[in-house]
C-alpha positions in Angstrom: -9.4 -9.9 36.8 -12.4 -8.7 38.9 -15.2 -6.7 37.5 -14.0 -3.4 38.8 -10.7 -3.8 37.1 -12.3 -5.0 33.8 -14.8 -1.9 34.1 -12.0 0.6 34.6 -9.8 -1.1 32.0 -12.5 -0.8 29.2 -13.0 3.0 30.1 -9.0 3.3 30.0 -8.8 1.5 26.6 -11.7 3.7 25.2 -10.3 7.1 26.3 -6.5 6.4 26.1 -4.7 7.3 22.9 -1.1 6.3 23.2 -0.5 6.6 19.2 0.3 9.6 17.1 -0.1 10.8 13.7 2.1 12.4 11.1 0.9 14.3 8.0 2.1 15.8 4.6 0.3 18.3 2.5 1.6 19.1 -0.9 0.5 22.2 -2.9 2.7 22.9 -5.9 6.1 23.4 -4.9 5.2 23.8 -1.3 5.3 20.7 1.4 4.3 21.0 4.9 4.3 18.3 7.6 2.2 18.1 10.7 2.8 16.0 13.8 0.9 15.1 17.1 2.7 12.6 19.1 1.2 10.1 21.5 3.5 8.2 23.9 6.4 8.0 21.4 8.5 10.9 19.8 7.7 11.5 16.2 9.5 13.3 13.5 9.9 13.5 9.7 12.2 10.5 9.9 9.8 8.3 12.0 9.2 5.0 10.3 5.6 3.5 9.8 4.2 0.4 8.2 2.2 1.7 5.2 0.2 -1.5 4.6 -1.7 -1.6 1.4 -0.3 1.8 0.1 2.4 -0.7 -1.0 0.0 -1.9 -3.7 0.5 1.4 -5.5 4.1 0.9 -5.5 3.8 -2.6 -6.9 1.6 -1.1 -9.6 4.3 1.3 -10.4 6.8 -1.5 -10.5 4.7 -3.4 -13.1 4.2 -0.2 -15.2 8.1 0.3 -15.0 8.5 -3.3 -16.2 6.3 -2.5 -19.1 8.1 0.6 -19.9 11.6 -1.4 -19.8 10.0 -3.9 -22.2 10.6 -6.7 -19.7 6.8 -7.7 -19.7 3.5 -6.7 -21.4 0.2 -6.0 -19.2 -1.6 -8.8 -20.9 1.1 -11.5 -19.9 -0.6 -14.3 -18.1 0.3 -16.1 -15.0 0.7 -19.3 -16.8 3.6 -17.6 -18.8 5.4 -15.5 -16.0 4.8 -18.0 -12.9 4.3 -21.1 -14.8 1.1 -21.6 -12.8 -1.1 -24.3 -14.1 -5.0 -24.4 -13.8 -7.7 -22.0 -14.0 -5.6 -19.1 -12.6 -3.0 -19.4 -15.5 -5.0 -17.1 -17.8 -5.2 -14.2 -15.2 -3.2 -11.3 -16.6 -0.9 -8.8 -14.9 -3.0 -5.9 -15.5 -6.1 -7.9 -14.1 -4.0 -8.4 -10.9 -2.9 -4.7 -11.0 -6.6 -3.4 -11.3 -8.2 -5.9 -9.0 -10.0 -7.7 -11.7 -8.4 -10.9 -11.2 -11.3 -12.8 -9.9 -9.0 -13.9 -6.9 -10.6 -13.8 -3.6 -9.3 -11.4 -0.9 -7.1 -14.1 0.6 -5.8 -17.5 -0.5 -7.7 -20.5 0.5 -4.6 -21.9 2.4 -4.1 -18.6 4.3 -7.1 -19.0 7.0 -7.4 -15.9 9.2 -8.9 -18.3 12.0 -5.7 -20.4 12.3 -2.7 -17.9 11.7 -1.1 -16.0 14.5 -3.1 -12.7 14.5 -0.2 -10.8 15.7 1.7 -11.5 12.4 -0.8 -13.3 10.1 1.5 -13.3 7.0 4.7 -14.2 8.4 4.8 -17.9 7.6 3.2 -17.9 4.3 5.5 -18.7 1.5 5.8 -18.5 -2.2 5.3 -22.1 -2.5 2.1 -21.7 -0.5 1.1 -19.2 -2.8 1.8 -21.1 -6.0 -0.2 -24.0 -4.3 -3.2 -21.7 -3.9 -2.9 -20.4 -7.4 -3.2 -23.9 -8.8 -6.2 -24.7 -6.7 -8.1 -21.8 -7.0 -11.3 -21.2 -9.4 -11.2 -17.5 -10.2 -14.5 -15.7 -10.1 -15.7 -13.1 -12.7 -13.1 -10.6 -13.8 -14.8 -7.9 -12.0 -13.7 -5.5 -9.2 -12.7 -7.4 -6.1 -10.1 -6.2 -3.8 -7.7 -8.9 -3.3 -4.3 -9.1 -1.1 -3.9 -12.6 -2.7 -4.0 -10.8 -6.2 -1.1 -8.5 -5.2 0.9 -11.0 -3.4 0.7 -12.8 -6.7 1.7 -9.7 -8.8 4.8 -9.1 -6.5 5.9 -12.5 -6.9 5.4 -12.3 -10.6 7.5 -9.1 -10.9 10.2 -10.9 -9.0 10.2 -13.8 -11.2 10.1 -11.7 -14.3 13.1 -9.3 -13.2 15.0 -12.0 -11.4 15.3 -9.5 -8.4 13.4 -9.8 -5.0 10.7 -7.0 -4.4 12.8 -5.5 -1.6 15.6 -4.9 -4.3 13.3 -3.8 -7.2 11.8 -1.3 -4.8 14.9 0.0 -3.5 16.5 0.3 -7.0 13.7 1.3 -9.3 11.8 3.4 -6.7 13.2 4.4 -3.4 16.5 5.5 -4.6 15.7 7.3 -7.7 12.9 9.3 -5.9 14.9 10.1 -2.7 12.9 8.0 -0.7 15.9 7.6 1.8 14.2 5.8 4.8 11.8 3.5 3.0 12.4 0.1 2.9 10.9 -3.5 2.4 11.1 -3.8 5.1 12.7 -0.6 6.5 15.7 -0.6 8.9 14.9 -1.2 12.6 16.2 2.2 13.8 13.6 4.7 13.6 10.6 2.4 13.5 7.7 3.6 15.9 5.5 0.9 17.7 2.2 0.2 16.7 -1.0 -0.1 18.7 -4.4 -1.5 18.4 -7.4 -1.6 20.7 -5.7 -3.6 23.6 -2.4 -2.0 23.8 0.9 -2.4 21.7 1.0 -4.2 18.4 4.3 -5.1 16.5 5.1 -4.8 12.9 3.7 -7.6 10.6 6.2 -9.3 8.3 5.8 -11.0 5.1 7.6 -13.1 2.6 5.2 -11.7 -0.2 5.3 -7.9 0.1 3.8 -7.1 -3.1 0.4 -6.5 -1.0 1.8 -4.6 2.0 5.5 -5.1 2.8 6.8 -1.5 3.0 7.6 0.7 5.8 8.3 4.5 5.4 8.4 7.9 6.8 6.2 10.9 6.0 9.1 12.3 4.2 9.4 9.2 1.9 5.6 9.5 1.1 5.9 13.2 0.3 8.6 12.4 -2.2 6.6 9.5 -3.6 3.6 11.9 -4.0 5.8 14.7 -5.5 6.9 12.4 -8.2 3.3 11.5 -9.1 2.3 15.4 -9.2 5.2 16.1 -11.4 6.5 13.0 -13.0 10.4 12.8 -13.3 11.9 12.4 -16.7 12.8 8.9 -17.9 11.4 5.5 -17.8 10.1 5.9 -14.0 8.4 9.1 -14.7 6.6 7.3 -17.6 6.0 4.3 -15.3 4.3 6.7 -12.9 2.1 8.2 -15.6 1.0 4.5 -16.9 0.3 3.4 -13.4 -2.0 6.4 -12.9 -4.0 6.0 -16.0 -7.4 4.5 -15.7 -7.2 0.8 -17.2 -10.5 -0.4 -15.5 -13.8 1.3 -15.3 -16.5 1.5 -12.8 -17.8 0.7 -10.3 -14.3 1.1 -9.0 -12.2 3.0 -11.7 -8.6 1.9 -11.4 -5.0 2.4 -12.3 -2.2 0.0 -11.6 -2.7 -0.3 -7.6 -4.2 3.1 -7.6 -8.1 3.9 -7.1 -9.3 6.9 -9.2 -11.8 9.4 -7.8 -12.9 12.7 -8.9 -10.1 13.1 -11.3 -7.4 12.1 -8.5 -5.9 9.0 -7.2 -5.9 7.5 -3.7 -5.1 4.3 -1.6 -5.2 3.4 2.1 -3.5 0.9 4.2 -3.8 -0.9 7.6 -1.9 -3.5 9.7 -2.2 -4.8 13.1 -0.7 -1.6 14.5 -1.0 1.0 11.6 -3.1 3.1 9.4 -2.2 5.1 6.3 -3.8 7.2 3.7 -2.4 8.8 0.5 -4.3 10.8 -2.4 -3.2 13.3 -5.0 -4.8 15.3 -7.7 -2.5 15.9 -10.4 -4.3 18.9 -12.3 -3.9 21.1 -9.2 -0.7 19.6 -8.0 -2.1 18.7 -4.6 -1.8 15.8 -2.4 -1.9 14.6 1.0 -0.6 11.6 3.2 -1.5 10.6 6.7 0.3 7.9 8.8 -0.8 6.8 12.2 0.8 4.2 14.5 -2.8 2.5 15.4 -5.1 0.2 13.7 -7.9 2.3 15.3 -7.2 5.4 13.3 -9.6 4.5 10.2 -10.7 8.0 10.3 -7.9 9.3 8.7 -9.2 8.0 5.3 -12.2 10.6 5.5 -9.9 13.4 7.1 -7.3 13.0 4.2 -10.0 12.9 1.4 -11.9 15.9 2.8 -8.9 18.0 3.1 -7.7 17.1 -0.4 -11.1 18.1 -1.7 -10.7 21.4 -0.2 -7.4 21.9 -1.5 -8.4 21.2 -5.0 -11.3 23.5 -4.7 -9.1 26.4 -3.3 -6.6 25.6 -6.2 -9.4 25.5 -8.9 -10.6 28.9 -7.5 -7.5 30.8 -7.9 
């Protein structure tokens, strides 16, 4: 490539925006969707990777298992995964509140050596168990950890004898009417992802507790709606339990959810997607944003600012 082509290519990549964004705003009983398509058609059924927003769902599944009496929050990994070594004393609640002391990634998952286009694809449950038996956890203080939520998902699958994909479908997606959500979702309806260099494929994982879900904006609206007005029964109890502060400052946390300003939030990102969800139960307001680009980090600030404005407006009435 000559200098002229390289120079023009950089300008093209900076200015071009082939990706799109879909949004949902919930205010009481009202739900409204917004769209701005890029090169690909988008509608309420378009499927996006939600990345780490999955962690909130894994947290609700932990709460659901607690409500069902299948496990207690203080159950240790040595008991539920037969893990030996220093990690054996980590509890499920510590995993769910990001207080496990586990690093962001397992030592045997080296970002420098994996396929950057699909970094989690070949990492197995056996690899995770090996990493747990070798790790020396740090202080049980807040430290955001994909390692921790990969472990929590595996633990829940072991406790319930159901894979995470089935747990999510049977205990969350079907009851809440999240008709197109999946772990992973069906191929039909998936939108392509983009990064700074162009197209980016969907990431895959064998340990989806940290980020394996794909969903539409309609699915996320149903999910947030259930958090604003918890349904009757065990799932509603689980949602309430998951959105209770179980660990305090500097990062007040529920199970998978972060707490801020009396509300709850999480974001997500994969190689070609960004996501953001937030809710404020006292005013029954919530927002969700999905973008099919890893470059759309600004949706976090936009989502939080918009929800704050919705909360103020609702509080003033």
